[in-house]
Structures are given as C-alpha cells and as structure tokens.
TIPA-793642 format. One record per residue (C-alpha): residue number from 1; residue in three letters; x, y, z. Coordinates in pm, whole numbers, plus 50000, padded with zeros to 5 digits. Layout:
<sites>
{NUM "ala" {X Y Z}}
...
</sites>
This chain:
<sites>
{1 "unk" {50000 50000 50000}}
{2 "unk" {50144 50335 49905}}
{3 "unk" {50105 50643 50112}}
{4 "unk" {49974 50948 49934}}
{5 "unk" {50143 51265 50051}}
{6 "unk" {50002 51610 50025}}
{7 "unk" {50229 51828 49807}}
{8 "unk" {50116 52144 49985}}
{9 "unk" {50222 52004 50323}}
{10 "unk" {50567 51921 50189}}
{11 "unk" {50600 52265 50038}}
{12 "unk" {50501 52423 50367}}
{13 "unk" {50759 52215 50553}}
{14 "unk" {51026 52309 50303}}
{15 "unk" {50938 52674 50344}}
{16 "unk" {50972 52661 50721}}
{17 "unk" {51302 52474 50694}}
{18 "unk" {51435 52743 50462}}
{19 "unk" {51314 53024 50691}}
{20 "unk" {51473 52854 50991}}
{21 "unk" {51802 52811 50806}}
{22 "unk" {51803 53170 50686}}
{23 "unk" {51736 53292 51041}}
{24 "unk" {52029 53090 51173}}
{25 "unk" {52261 53230 50907}}
{26 "unk" {52145 53586 50976}}
{27 "unk" {52199 53547 51351}}
{28 "unk" {52549 53410 51292}}
{29 "unk" {52631 53701 51062}}
{30 "unk" {52522 53953 51323}}
{31 "unk" {52709 53776 51602}}
{32 "unk" {53044 53772 51421}}
{33 "unk" {53136 54111 51274}}
{34 "unk" {53366 54119 50974}}
{35 "unk" {53612 54369 51120}}
{36 "unk" {53739 54327 51473}}
{37 "unk" {53737 54643 51684}}
{38 "unk" {54070 54796 51777}}
{39 "unk" {54202 54709 52119}}
{40 "unk" {54206 54986 52375}}
{41 "unk" {54546 55093 52504}}
{42 "unk" {54632 54990 52859}}
{43 "unk" {54667 55267 53113}}
{44 "unk" {55010 55298 53271}}
{45 "unk" {55062 55262 53647}}
{46 "unk" {55111 55638 53682}}
{47 "unk" {54777 55705 53514}}
{48 "unk" {54600 55457 53742}}
{49 "unk" {54756 55610 54053}}
{50 "unk" {54652 55959 53942}}
{51 "unk" {54286 55850 53914}}
{52 "unk" {54269 55665 54248}}
{53 "unk" {54104 55858 54529}}
{54 "unk" {54065 55716 54878}}
{55 "unk" {53725 55866 54958}}
{56 "unk" {53510 55797 55264}}
{57 "unk" {53323 55536 55061}}
{58 "unk" {53646 55351 54978}}
{59 "unk" {53765 55374 55339}}
{60 "unk" {53435 55225 55459}}
{61 "unk" {53475 54940 55213}}
{62 "unk" {53827 54868 55338}}
{63 "unk" {53711 54886 55700}}
{64 "unk" {53413 54649 55657}}
{65 "unk" {53611 54395 55458}}
{66 "unk" {53907 54376 55694}}
{67 "unk" {54166 54552 55481}}
{68 "unk" {54255 54795 55760}}
{69 "unk" {54427 54516 55954}}
{70 "unk" {54649 54438 55655}}
{71 "unk" {54796 54789 55640}}
{72 "unk" {54932 54781 55997}}
</sites>
C-alpha cells in the first residue's frame, strides 16, 4: 500500500526549513562582525595612581572587609 502525501504540506515544511536556516545564518552574521574592533590601550601605572582617590566610601569598604588590619 502506498502512502499518498500532500504536496502542499511538503511545500510548507520546506518553506519553514528554509526560513529557519536563513534565520540561523542571519543570527550568525550579526554575532560575528567582519572587522574586529581595535584594542584599547592599557593605562600605565602612573595614570592609574593619578585616578585613584581614597574617599570615605572607599575607606568604609576597606574597614568592613578587613583591609585595615592588613595595612598595619
């Protein structure tokens, strides 16, 4: 006994397979840009020291986390 298939159902399935494949390709294209961005330059130690400020907020953090005992 042969099974009669509906041509419209197969066409519909093929359409959804193609749409799913195209969506996957589009998502991969967006996720991987063609040109890599330039790397940012690292700040030197002098620049980092110039930006550091030991404010009351930072002192409270050190005090509550036990860093004050390490300085002595």
